[in-house]
C-alpha positions, 0 to 999 in steps of 0.5 A: 536438439530441442527438448521434447517438452519445449516449444522451441529450440534453444539457440543463441538467436532464440535466446536473444529474442526471448531476452529482448521480449522479457525486457520489453514486458518488464518495461511495460509492467514498470510503466503501467503498474504501481511499483516502489523505487525506495521506501523509508521511515521519516522519524521527524514526521512519523511517516512511512514514505514510499517513492514510486517508480513513476515519480510519485511519493506516497506516505502514511502514518505507521499507526494505520498499518496492521502490525506497525502501530507498536513498532519502534522507530528502529523497527520501522526504519528496517524496511525493504522493498521486494525485487519487483518493487511490488511490496514492502517488508519489515523482517523483525515485525513479520509485516508485508504490504503490497504497494498497489494496496497501500496506494488504494488505502488498504492497510491490512486485512478486512477485519483490521480495516473495519476496526480502523473505520470504527475508530474513525467514527468514534473521533470527536471534534469541536465541529462534530460536537456542535452538530450533535448539539444543534441536531439535539435541539431539533429533536435529534438526527434529521430523518432521511428523506425518501424520494 
């Protein structure tokens, strides 16, 4: 007998059909969405390394990730993947990241990403210093050309 709020009657046949439909949907998600297969911390290279289900490997230095900068190697190694493979988590650090967001280069909140951008702009290099000196000889940064 069907429950009054259910859309169909639960029979062995209907149940088998629903299980087959769910398995098919799961395979489609695995094939189209970015999911992690494994994750770990590479101490030698100071990288979080994530192997994706599609065969690609993604890595990033912990200093980029919000909440990971001051973590010990032991804490970084204590990483686990959600059952769906859609996120990674560090229990002792209370830090979570979505896999699609990481692959897209999002390593934290908007505020965190803004701070990372500011720090990147502050970095000096020999090429940057040389360009600044050359521009200084010409009267500073070139004016933008309006068309």
